[in-house]
All heavy atoms as an XYZ file, in Angstrom:
798
protein
N     -12.271     -6.619     -9.137
C     -10.931     -6.990     -9.599
C     -10.056     -7.475     -8.452
O      -9.456     -8.507     -8.528
C     -10.287     -5.764    -10.282
C      -8.812     -5.996    -10.587
C      -8.441     -6.716    -11.691
C      -7.828     -5.494     -9.755
C      -7.101     -6.933    -11.971
C      -6.492     -5.722    -10.022
C      -6.133     -6.423    -11.129
N     -10.019     -6.675     -7.393
C      -9.086     -7.029     -6.294
C      -9.476     -8.324     -5.598
O      -8.595     -9.114     -5.262
C      -9.002     -5.871     -5.281
C      -8.124     -4.785     -5.810
C      -8.508     -3.621     -6.389
C      -6.698     -4.805     -5.857
N      -7.417     -2.913     -6.775
C      -6.280     -3.632     -6.468
C      -5.731     -5.728     -5.463
C      -4.928     -3.319     -6.680
C      -4.395     -5.423     -5.660
C      -4.034     -4.221     -6.275
N     -10.755     -8.494     -5.341
C     -11.202     -9.709     -4.674
C     -10.822    -10.971     -5.436
O     -10.488    -11.999     -4.843
N     -10.882    -10.888     -6.751
C     -10.566    -12.056     -7.589
C      -9.080    -12.263     -7.809
O      -8.635    -13.385     -8.029
C     -11.256    -11.894     -8.950
C     -12.752    -11.892     -8.885
C     -13.387    -11.570    -10.256
O     -12.649    -11.528    -11.256
O     -14.595    -11.332    -10.280
N      -8.302    -11.172     -7.742
C      -6.914    -11.250     -8.190
C      -5.858    -11.027     -7.102
O      -4.657    -11.097     -7.389
C      -6.680    -10.285     -9.313
C      -7.486    -10.639    -10.529
O      -7.314    -11.718    -11.095
N      -8.412     -9.810    -10.929
N      -6.250    -10.731     -5.878
C      -5.263    -10.371     -4.860
C      -4.268    -11.510     -4.599
O      -3.090    -11.231     -4.351
C      -5.956     -9.904     -3.557
C      -6.598    -11.051     -2.818
C      -4.964     -9.171     -2.666
N      -4.709    -12.737     -4.662
C      -3.795    -13.840     -4.408
C      -2.755    -14.041     -5.523
O      -1.711    -14.625     -5.296
C      -4.583    -15.151     -4.186
C      -5.504    -15.085     -2.986
S      -4.728    -14.510     -1.445
C      -3.798    -15.946     -1.005
N      -3.022    -13.469     -6.684
C      -2.062    -13.563     -7.796
C      -0.820    -12.704     -7.523
O       0.195    -12.876     -8.184
C      -2.724    -13.158     -9.112
C      -3.768    -14.141     -9.565
C      -4.388    -13.715    -10.876
C      -5.473    -14.729    -11.276
N      -6.155    -14.339    -12.485
N      -0.912    -11.801     -6.556
C       0.255    -10.998     -6.208
C       1.400    -11.854     -5.648
O       2.519    -11.411     -5.625
C      -0.123     -9.938     -5.166
C      -0.538     -8.633     -5.782
C      -1.728     -8.543     -6.483
C       0.226     -7.505     -5.644
C      -2.126     -7.359     -7.064
C      -0.151     -6.313     -6.210
C      -1.323     -6.239     -6.933
N       1.094    -13.058     -5.202
C       2.120    -13.966     -4.686
C       3.026    -14.511     -5.800
O       4.124    -14.964     -5.518
C       1.485    -15.108     -3.918
C       0.774    -14.661     -2.682
C       0.091    -15.827     -1.968
O       0.257    -16.995     -2.378
O      -0.602    -15.564     -0.960
N       2.541    -14.455     -7.009
C       3.308    -15.026     -8.136
C       4.646    -14.307     -8.301
O       4.752    -13.101     -8.062
C       2.511    -14.915     -9.427
C       1.257    -15.749     -9.430
C       0.414    -15.574    -10.667
O       0.624    -14.640    -11.419
N      -0.582    -16.412    -10.826
N       5.625    -15.077     -8.685
C       6.982    -14.540     -8.963
C       7.530    -13.781     -7.758
O       8.100    -12.691     -7.897
C       6.992    -13.651    -10.216
C       6.402    -14.327    -11.404
N       7.003    -15.369    -12.044
C       5.214    -14.099    -12.051
C       6.242    -15.752    -13.073
N       5.140    -15.020    -13.088
N       7.343    -14.354     -6.584
C       7.873    -13.788     -5.345
C       7.417    -12.339     -5.127
O       8.198    -11.444     -4.855
C       9.395    -13.856     -5.338
C       9.983    -13.603     -3.968
O       9.345    -13.966     -2.968
O      11.074    -12.991     -3.912
N       6.122    -12.113     -5.276
C       5.482    -10.798     -5.043
C       6.075     -9.722     -5.933
O       6.241     -8.564     -5.541
C       5.597    -10.406     -3.583
C       4.814    -11.277     -2.646
C       5.377    -12.412     -2.088
C       3.486    -10.980     -2.317
C       4.646    -13.225     -1.224
C       2.765    -11.785     -1.455
C       3.349    -12.916     -0.933
O       2.625    -13.712     -0.077
N       6.378    -10.077     -7.169
C       7.006     -9.118     -8.102
C       6.159     -7.850     -8.303
O       6.708     -6.741     -8.322
C       7.269     -9.785     -9.447
C       7.971     -8.864    -10.421
C       8.392     -9.565    -11.685
N       7.227    -10.136    -12.361
C       7.311    -10.976    -13.378
N       8.492    -11.338    -13.848
N       6.213    -11.458    -13.933
N       4.844     -8.003     -8.438
C       3.976     -6.831     -8.632
C       4.030     -5.895     -7.442
O       4.077     -4.669     -7.587
C       2.565     -7.259     -8.923
N       4.007     -6.448     -6.233
C       4.068     -5.641     -5.020
C       5.425     -4.923     -4.927
O       5.501     -3.742     -4.575
C       3.849     -6.507     -3.793
C       3.760     -5.778     -2.480
C       2.585     -4.798     -2.459
C       3.628     -6.775     -1.321
N       6.481     -5.641     -5.285
C       7.812     -5.009     -5.268
C       7.910     -3.890     -6.311
O       8.574     -2.879     -6.057
C       8.880     -6.065     -5.515
C       9.027     -7.030     -4.340
C      10.021     -8.129     -4.632
C      10.114     -9.098     -3.468
N      11.003    -10.213     -3.755
N       7.258     -4.057     -7.448
C       7.245     -3.010     -8.462
C       6.512     -1.766     -7.956
O       6.967     -0.637     -8.150
C       6.559     -3.513     -9.749
N       5.395     -1.961     -7.261
C       4.680     -0.828     -6.655
C       5.549     -0.136     -5.610
O       5.588      1.090     -5.554
C       3.365     -1.301     -6.011
C       2.272     -1.767     -6.981
C       1.133     -2.422     -6.213
C       1.780     -0.612     -7.829
N       6.241     -0.916     -4.802
C       7.123     -0.350     -3.798
C       8.241      0.473     -4.417
O       8.586      1.553     -3.929
C       7.693     -1.464     -2.899
N       8.799     -0.022     -5.505
C       9.862      0.730     -6.166
C       9.359      2.004     -6.821
O      10.073      2.998     -6.858
C      10.597     -0.152     -7.204
O       9.773     -0.459     -8.284
N       8.133      1.996     -7.288
C       7.525      3.228     -7.831
C       7.406      4.294     -6.720
O       7.641      5.472     -6.949
C       6.160      2.964     -8.441
C       6.150      2.231     -9.768
C       4.724      1.856    -10.135
C       6.750      3.102    -10.855
N       7.026      3.853     -5.535
C       6.899      4.792     -4.446
C       8.276      5.286     -3.963
O       8.404      6.416     -3.530
C       6.160      4.169     -3.259
C       4.687      3.884     -3.455
C       4.099      3.260     -2.208
C       3.920      5.153     -3.805
N       9.263      4.431     -4.032
C      10.582      4.788     -3.552
C      11.315      5.770     -4.481
O      12.141      6.557     -4.033
C      11.436      3.530     -3.381
N      10.963      5.743     -5.743
C      11.626      6.597     -6.723
C      11.174      8.034     -6.623
O       9.963      8.320     -6.622
C      11.380      6.058     -8.137
O      11.915      6.941     -9.093
N      12.104      8.958     -6.581
C      11.724     10.378     -6.517
C      11.297     10.916     -7.866
O      10.694     11.975     -7.937
C      12.926     11.185     -5.992
O      14.039     11.029     -6.826
N      11.564     10.162     -8.918
C      11.206     10.641    -10.249
C       9.806     10.174    -10.691
O       9.348     10.538    -11.773
C      12.237     10.164    -11.279
O      12.252      8.754    -11.334
N       9.121      9.422     -9.853
C       7.773      8.937    -10.171
C       6.780     10.099    -10.104
O       6.795     10.871     -9.161
C       7.341      7.824     -9.203
O       8.318      6.781     -9.219
C       5.979      7.268     -9.571
N       5.935     10.220    -11.133
C       4.971     11.327    -11.140
C       3.847     11.116    -10.099
O       3.657     10.041     -9.596
C       4.362     11.493    -12.557
C       3.507     10.329    -12.945
O       4.059      9.337    -13.445
O       2.265     10.413    -12.766
N       3.155     12.195     -9.791
C       2.148     12.211     -8.734
C       1.014     11.227     -8.977
O       0.575     10.529     -8.034
C       1.575     13.601     -8.557
O       2.564     14.492     -8.151
N       0.539     11.141    -10.195
C      -0.556     10.236    -10.505
C      -0.144      8.776    -10.251
O      -0.901      8.008     -9.657
C      -1.023     10.409    -11.956
O      -1.424     11.767    -12.148
C      -2.199      9.488    -12.287
N       1.044      8.421    -10.677
C       1.535      7.058    -10.478
C       1.703      6.759     -9.007
O       1.352      5.664     -8.539
C       2.866      6.858    -11.233
O       2.668      7.158    -12.605
C       3.375      5.432    -11.081
N       2.216      7.714     -8.236
C       2.358      7.518     -6.787
C       0.985      7.321     -6.133
O       0.855      6.435     -5.275
C       3.039      8.734     -6.155
C       4.512      8.784     -6.412
C       5.168      9.992     -5.765
O       4.537     11.014     -5.558
N       6.437      9.851     -5.423
N      -0.003      8.096     -6.542
C      -1.346      7.966     -5.963
C      -1.920      6.590     -6.264
O      -2.506      5.941     -5.389
C      -2.263      9.074     -6.483
N      -1.787      6.131     -7.494
C      -2.294      4.825     -7.902
C      -1.571      3.705     -7.154
O      -2.185      2.739     -6.698
C      -2.218      4.641     -9.418
C      -2.552      3.208     -9.833
C      -3.150      5.625    -10.123
N      -0.274      3.842     -7.005
C       0.518      2.819     -6.278
C       0.067      2.760     -4.813
O      -0.087      1.661     -4.257
C       2.003      3.127     -6.364
N      -0.177      3.884     -4.194
C      -0.672      3.918     -2.807
C      -2.037      3.205     -2.732
O      -2.287      2.403     -1.816
C      -0.847      5.358     -2.294
S       0.713      6.131     -1.856
N      -2.921      3.496     -3.675
C      -4.243      2.870     -3.705
C      -4.099      1.347     -3.828
O      -4.721      0.588     -3.092
C      -5.056      3.417     -4.844
C      -6.372      2.716     -4.996
N      -6.525      1.624     -5.827
C      -7.558      2.926     -4.392
C      -7.778      1.206     -5.724
N      -8.420      1.973     -4.883
N      -3.286      0.915     -4.770
C      -3.125     -0.511     -5.000
C      -2.520     -1.241     -3.808
O      -2.947     -2.325     -3.459
C      -2.278     -0.774     -6.260
C      -3.007     -0.377     -7.541
O      -4.205     -0.070     -7.486
O      -2.344     -0.374     -8.592
N      -1.541     -0.626     -3.171
C      -0.943     -1.231     -1.976
C      -1.993     -1.308     -0.858
O      -2.058     -2.308     -0.129
C       0.317     -0.468     -1.544
C       1.429     -0.715     -2.569
C       0.755     -0.872     -0.143
C       2.667      0.129     -2.374
N      -2.799     -0.277     -0.719
C      -3.856     -0.281      0.274
C      -4.845     -1.427      0.039
O      -5.273     -2.089      0.981
N      -5.222     -1.645     -1.200
C      -6.130     -2.737     -1.523
C      -5.495     -4.075     -1.230
O      -6.142     -5.000     -0.708
C      -6.573     -2.664     -2.996
C      -7.486     -1.487     -3.288
C      -8.790     -1.532     -2.492
O      -9.496     -2.554     -2.583
O      -9.065     -0.564     -1.787
N      -4.213     -4.216     -1.549
C      -3.495     -5.456     -1.280
C      -3.480     -5.725      0.217
O      -3.771     -6.841      0.665
C      -2.066     -5.364     -1.817
C      -1.203     -6.524     -1.422
C      -1.347     -7.753     -2.074
C      -0.286     -6.410     -0.406
C      -0.561     -8.839     -1.707
C       0.504     -7.489     -0.037
C       0.371     -8.710     -0.661
N      -3.172     -4.715      1.004
C      -3.105     -4.866      2.466
C      -4.494     -5.275      3.021
O      -4.598     -6.131      3.901
C      -2.622     -3.564      3.134
C      -2.882     -3.578      4.631
C      -1.162     -3.338      2.827
N      -5.544     -4.646      2.490
C      -6.873     -4.899      3.014
C      -7.388     -6.308      2.666
O      -8.121     -6.898      3.446
C      -7.842     -3.858      2.478
N      -6.979     -6.841      1.554
C      -7.578     -8.090      1.064
C      -6.676     -9.324      1.164
O      -7.198    -10.449      1.196
C      -8.015     -7.905     -0.377
C      -9.114     -6.890     -0.587
C      -9.343     -6.615     -2.055
C     -10.413     -7.328      0.073
N      -5.371     -9.153      1.205
C      -4.490    -10.308      1.255
C      -4.232    -10.711      2.701
O      -3.966     -9.872      3.538
C      -3.146     -9.989      0.566
C      -2.333    -11.189      0.286
N      -1.551    -11.790      1.254
C      -2.162    -11.913     -0.842
C      -0.946    -12.828      0.729
N      -1.305    -12.937     -0.554
N      -4.322    -12.018      3.010
C      -4.104    -12.446      4.407
C      -2.756    -12.063      4.982
O      -2.629    -11.827      6.181
C      -4.233    -13.969      4.315
C      -4.896    -14.267      3.034
C      -4.649    -13.103      2.123
N      -1.729    -11.973      4.171
C      -0.380    -11.614      4.634
C       0.000    -10.201      4.173
O       1.168     -9.861      4.163
C       0.627    -12.614      4.082
C       0.420    -14.041      4.560
S       0.694    -14.222      6.332
C       2.438    -14.000      6.394
N      -0.993     -9.410      3.815
C      -0.736     -8.096      3.220
C       0.090     -7.192      4.108
O       1.089     -6.622      3.673
N      -0.302     -7.047      5.341
C       0.428     -6.169      6.278
C       1.859     -6.627      6.464
O       2.792     -5.815      6.465
C      -0.272     -6.112      7.633
C      -1.531     -5.330      7.671
C      -2.071     -5.307      9.079
C      -3.411     -4.633      9.121
N      -3.896     -4.542     10.498
N       2.019     -7.924      6.610
C       3.353     -8.489      6.832
C       4.274     -8.248      5.639
O       5.436     -7.832      5.812
C       3.246     -9.977      7.139
C       4.518    -10.607      7.572
C       4.321    -12.042      8.023
C       5.612    -12.606      8.566
N       5.423    -13.941      9.118
N       3.779     -8.466      4.430
C       4.590     -8.279      3.229
C       4.963     -6.818      3.050
O       6.088     -6.492      2.702
C       3.886     -8.798      1.982
C       3.795    -10.282      1.880
C       5.107    -11.006      2.000
C       6.075    -10.757      0.871
N       7.343    -11.495      1.024
N       4.023     -5.917      3.307
C       4.290     -4.480      3.176
C       5.339     -4.062      4.208
O       6.231     -3.282      3.903
C       2.985     -3.690      3.297
C       3.226     -2.213      3.503
C       2.127     -3.881      2.059
N       5.238     -4.623      5.414
C       6.230     -4.328      6.440
C       7.609     -4.827      6.055
O       8.625     -4.134      6.235
C       5.799     -4.911      7.770
N       7.669     -6.020      5.461
C       8.955     -6.595      5.024
C       9.612     -5.731      3.969
O      10.847     -5.618      3.925
C       8.760     -7.991      4.495
C       8.480     -9.034      5.537
C       8.159    -10.392      4.952
O       7.953    -10.550      3.757
N       8.090    -11.404      5.826
N       8.813     -5.126      3.117
C       9.349     -4.302      2.029
C       9.647     -2.868      2.484
O      10.217     -2.093      1.705
C       8.393     -4.275      0.837
C       8.215     -5.606      0.130
C       7.102     -5.493     -0.934
C       9.505     -6.084     -0.504
N       9.261     -2.513      3.679
C       9.510     -1.152      4.200
C       8.690     -0.081      3.509
O       9.096      1.065      3.473
N       7.527     -0.445      3.013
C       6.691      0.485      2.256
C       5.952      1.447      3.200
O       5.705      2.590      2.841
C       5.695     -0.313      1.404
C       4.710      0.589      0.712
C       6.435     -1.159      0.394
N       5.633      0.993      4.381
C       4.820      1.823      5.306
C       5.494      3.173      5.564
O       4.839      4.225      5.566
C       4.611      1.059      6.598
C       3.787      1.806      7.628
C       3.589      0.917      8.842
C       3.254      1.685     10.064
N       3.167      0.850     11.246
N       6.792      3.175      5.758
C       7.525      4.405      6.053
C       7.421      5.387      4.892
O       7.188      6.576      5.069
C       8.973      4.100      6.364
C       9.197      3.330      7.653
C       8.925      1.844      7.550
O       8.747      1.325      6.411
O       8.857      1.199      8.605
N       7.550      4.880      3.685
C       7.462      5.725      2.497
C       6.041      6.294      2.330
O       5.874      7.459      1.954
C       7.879      4.964      1.235
C       7.780      5.747     -0.044
C       8.677      6.985     -0.024
N       8.552      7.698     -1.278
C       8.650      9.004     -1.398
N       8.946      9.761     -0.349
N       8.499      9.599     -2.553
N       5.061      5.498      2.595
C       3.661      5.963      2.503
C       3.436      7.079      3.522
O       2.773      8.087      3.203
C       2.690      4.788      2.681
C       2.770      3.874      1.445
C       1.257      5.280      2.880
C       2.048      2.595      1.543
N       3.982      6.919      4.703
C       3.837      7.957      5.713
C       4.526      9.262      5.279
O       4.035     10.350      5.531
C       4.336      7.476      7.061
C       3.449      6.353      7.609
S       3.931      5.803      9.211
C       2.670      6.555     10.180
N       5.644      9.137      4.600
C       6.328     10.311      4.046
C       5.439     11.008      3.014
O       5.334     12.239      2.990
C       7.651      9.938      3.389
C       8.744      9.562      4.346
C       9.978      9.051      3.596
O      10.103      9.271      2.379
O      10.817      8.414      4.260
N       4.793     10.212      2.175
C       3.941     10.771      1.116
C       2.726     11.461      1.688
O       2.177     12.371      1.069
C       3.527      9.671      0.142
C       4.636      9.116     -0.739
C       4.150      7.923     -1.543
C       5.183     10.202     -1.667
N       2.295     11.070      2.887
C       1.166     11.758      3.516
C       1.494     13.198      3.795
O       0.610     14.048      3.850
C       0.766     11.065      4.831
C       0.061      9.773      4.603
S      -0.450      8.831      6.068
C      -0.136      9.841      7.452
N       2.781     13.504      3.964
C       3.208     14.881      4.227
C       3.702     15.605      3.019
O       4.309     16.685      3.136
N       3.456     15.076      1.832
C       3.872     15.759      0.599
C       3.268     17.143      0.493
O       2.123     17.335      0.849
C       3.449     14.947     -0.623
O       4.022     13.678     -0.633
N       4.047     18.073      0.018
C       3.555     19.415     -0.140
C       3.347     19.730     -1.616
O       3.935     19.103     -2.478
C       4.510     20.444      0.467
O       5.797     20.282     -0.126
C       4.631     20.252      1.972
N       2.545     20.727     -1.890
C       2.292     21.137     -3.255
C       0.914     20.721     -3.712
O       0.396     19.683     -3.307
N       0.328     21.590     -4.505
C      -1.037     21.326     -4.997
C      -1.089     20.075     -5.869
O      -2.066     19.350     -5.879
C      -1.559     22.528     -5.788
C      -3.014     22.427     -6.192
C      -3.971     22.251     -5.021
O      -3.726     22.791     -3.954
O      -4.972     21.523     -5.195
N      -0.014     19.781     -6.602
C       0.006     18.627     -7.470
C       0.091     17.306     -6.678
O      -0.110     16.245     -7.221
C       1.157     18.705     -8.469
C       2.524     18.702     -7.796
O       2.666     19.308     -6.715
O       3.462     18.093     -8.349
N       0.358     17.395     -5.386
C       0.480     16.208     -4.546
C      -0.792     15.922     -3.735
O      -0.807     15.050     -2.885
C       1.664     16.371     -3.577
C       3.005     16.490     -4.249
C       3.443     15.169     -4.780
C       4.870     15.270     -5.298
N       5.357     14.011     -5.792
N      -1.859     16.679     -3.995
C      -3.084     16.519     -3.222
C      -3.620     15.077     -3.278
O      -3.968     14.506     -2.253
C      -4.136     17.506     -3.744
C      -5.411     17.466     -2.950
C      -6.339     18.542     -3.419
N      -7.551     18.465     -2.608
C      -8.725     18.811     -3.034
N      -8.889     19.274     -4.243
N      -9.773     18.724     -2.239
N      -3.700     14.538     -4.472
C      -4.223     13.154     -4.619
C      -3.261     12.136     -3.995
O      -3.708     11.135     -3.449
C      -4.447     12.844     -6.098
C      -5.298     11.641     -6.351
C      -6.747     11.760     -5.847
O      -7.260     12.895     -5.687
O      -7.356     10.692     -5.593
N      -1.959     12.405     -4.055
C      -0.992     11.516     -3.435
C      -1.195     11.499     -1.922
O      -1.225     10.429     -1.302
C       0.466     11.966     -3.757
C       1.470     11.130     -2.985
C       0.737     11.885     -5.240
N      -1.373     12.680     -1.320
C      -1.609     12.748      0.128
C      -2.874     11.953      0.483
O      -2.891     11.220      1.491
C      -1.747     14.213      0.570
C      -0.457     14.962      0.587
C      -0.607     16.310      1.271
N      -1.629     17.162      0.694
C      -1.411     18.061     -0.245
N      -0.206     18.245     -0.752
N      -2.404     18.820     -0.698
N      -3.911     12.136     -0.289
C      -5.194     11.478     -0.001
C      -5.043      9.957     -0.062
O      -5.470      9.232      0.851
C      -6.244     11.944     -0.995
C      -7.603     11.299     -0.814
C      -8.582     11.779     -1.907
N      -9.858     11.180     -1.767
C     -10.177      9.948     -2.172
N      -9.291      9.218     -2.789
N     -11.393      9.467     -2.000
N      -4.459      9.463     -1.137
C      -4.307      8.010     -1.296
C      -3.316      7.435     -0.288
O      -3.501      6.309      0.189
C      -3.872      7.667     -2.725
C      -4.960      7.909     -3.763
C      -6.212      7.092     -3.587
O      -6.145      5.987     -2.973
O      -7.272      7.528     -4.055
N      -2.282      8.184      0.057
C      -1.345      7.725      1.068
C      -2.035      7.619      2.421
O      -1.797      6.645      3.174
C      -0.148      8.668      1.148
N      -2.889      8.582      2.748
C      -3.628      8.535      4.003
C      -4.552      7.315      4.036
O      -4.605      6.596      5.043
C      -4.426      9.816      4.210
C      -5.336      9.865      5.426
C      -4.539      9.746      6.710
C      -6.149     11.150      5.410
N      -5.292      7.110      2.971
C      -6.200      5.931      2.909
C      -5.408      4.641      3.013
O      -5.861      3.709      3.698
C      -7.018      5.978      1.631
C      -8.042      7.105      1.534
C      -8.636      7.202      0.132
C      -9.122      6.954      2.568
N      -4.280      4.592      2.363
C      -3.440      3.370      2.409
C      -2.933      3.150      3.837
O      -2.970      2.023      4.346
C      -2.268      3.520      1.440
S      -1.188      2.076      1.390
N      -2.491      4.202      4.472
C      -1.983      4.102      5.831
C      -3.092      3.635      6.789
O      -2.852      2.813      7.680
C      -1.422      5.453      6.285
S      -0.497      5.333      7.806
N      -4.310      4.109      6.567
C      -5.430      3.644      7.388
C      -5.615      2.132      7.247
O      -5.863      1.450      8.235
C      -6.723      4.352      6.982
C      -6.812      5.781      7.415
C      -8.049      6.460      6.884
O      -8.603      6.067      5.829
N      -8.500      7.487      7.570
N      -5.511      1.643      6.031
C      -5.693      0.214      5.783
C      -4.559     -0.598      6.438
O      -4.787     -1.698      6.918
C      -5.771     -0.072      4.291
C      -7.050      0.476      3.676
C      -7.033      0.349      2.182
C      -8.285      1.039      1.596
N      -8.271      1.032      0.143
N      -3.347     -0.033      6.426
C      -2.220     -0.716      7.044
C      -2.405     -0.784      8.555
O      -2.135     -1.795      9.189
C      -0.893     -0.009      6.693
C      -0.574     -0.183      5.199
C       0.250     -0.547      7.540
C       0.585      0.664      4.710
N      -2.907      0.296      9.134
C      -3.047      0.380     10.581
C      -4.288     -0.342     11.121
O      -4.345     -0.708     12.278
C      -3.109      1.843     11.040
C      -1.916      2.647     10.608
S      -0.438      2.034     11.368
C       0.156      3.531     12.110
N      -5.280     -0.515     10.271
C      -6.540     -1.108     10.686
C      -6.398     -2.577     11.069
O      -5.738     -3.336     10.373
C      -7.559     -0.978      9.537
C      -8.960     -1.481      9.831
C      -9.653     -0.534     10.823
C      -9.770     -1.531      8.534
N      -6.984     -2.939     12.175
C      -7.023     -4.344     12.560
C      -8.404     -4.873     12.264
O      -9.398     -4.325     12.746
C      -6.749     -4.507     14.060
C      -5.301     -4.275     14.385
O      -4.421     -4.654     13.626
N      -5.042     -3.623     15.494
N      -8.459     -5.900     11.464
C      -9.742     -6.511     11.147
C     -10.278     -7.244     12.356
O      -9.528     -7.791     13.159
C      -9.596     -7.461      9.986
C      -9.373     -6.731      8.670
C      -9.386     -7.697      7.510
N      -8.017     -8.229      7.386
C      -7.727     -9.364      6.796
N      -8.679    -10.090      6.277
N      -6.500     -9.752      6.699
N     -11.607     -7.236     12.515
C     -12.217     -7.880     13.674
C     -11.876     -9.377     13.703
O     -11.724     -9.955     14.765
C     -13.731     -7.695     13.641
C     -14.093     -6.281     13.917
C     -14.603     -5.383     13.056
C     -13.911     -5.570     15.154
N     -14.753     -4.143     13.644
C     -14.355     -4.242     14.941
C     -13.444     -5.906     16.405
C     -14.318     -3.280     15.952
C     -13.408     -4.946     17.403
C     -13.862     -3.654     17.174
N     -11.723    -10.004     12.561
C     -11.386    -11.406     12.539
C     -10.026    -11.631     13.186
O      -9.796    -12.615     13.901
C     -11.348    -11.935     11.081
C     -12.650    -11.837     10.346
C     -12.766    -10.540      9.568
O     -12.176     -9.542      9.897
N     -13.580    -10.565      8.518
N      -9.078    -10.700     12.944
C      -7.755    -10.833     13.510
C      -7.758    -10.605     15.014
O      -7.021    -11.228     15.755
C      -6.779     -9.854     12.853
C      -6.610    -10.135     11.348
O      -6.900    -11.268     10.923
O      -6.183     -9.230     10.627
N      -8.591     -9.688     15.477
C      -8.679     -9.397     16.907
C      -9.211    -10.604     17.668
O      -8.718    -10.915     18.759
C      -9.614     -8.161     17.150
C      -9.857     -7.947     18.627
C      -8.997     -6.909     16.521
N     -10.156    -11.320     17.108
C     -10.678    -12.528     17.776
C      -9.610    -13.589     17.918
O      -9.610    -14.372     18.880
C     -11.851    -13.077     16.981
C     -13.119    -12.231     17.113
O     -13.180    -11.433     18.059
O     -14.004    -12.342     16.266
N      -8.668    -13.692     16.995
C      -7.624    -14.692     17.054
C      -6.636    -14.401     18.197
O      -6.028    -15.311     18.748
C      -6.861    -14.733     15.728
C      -7.648    -15.292     14.592
C      -6.884    -15.246     13.305
C      -7.734    -15.650     12.130
N      -7.020    -15.485     10.857
N      -6.460    -13.146     18.553
C      -5.517    -12.748     19.579
C      -6.009    -13.182     20.964
O      -5.231    -13.488     21.829
C      -5.248    -11.232     19.536
C      -4.391    -10.788     20.684
C      -4.621    -10.849     18.232
N      -7.300    -13.197     21.165
C      -7.871    -13.506     22.492
C      -7.641    -14.937     22.934
O      -7.389    -15.827     22.321
C      -9.385    -13.240     22.482
C      -9.673    -11.772     22.405
C     -11.161    -11.554     22.422
C     -11.467    -10.067     22.292
N     -12.874     -9.791     22.251
């Protein structure tokens, strides 16, 4: 799914990505939705050429890092997905490293 559709996130000025960011920003969003939003943002970052840049522009990285420290048994999956998402945000692809040299 992601490989075929990641470029469609650009449609309507990244509306889908902004919707995911607003779900994470809202304190009333349930744990399952937060976990899925973290997963989806992580996939976007990993597969979209401008993924890291767009996520940085929206200020999502800070919120994901906050979610990594969520407490409570009901937040276990949120912490896991936030950690995986953060790894994808921080990861430098080898292709990108070669361009810097």
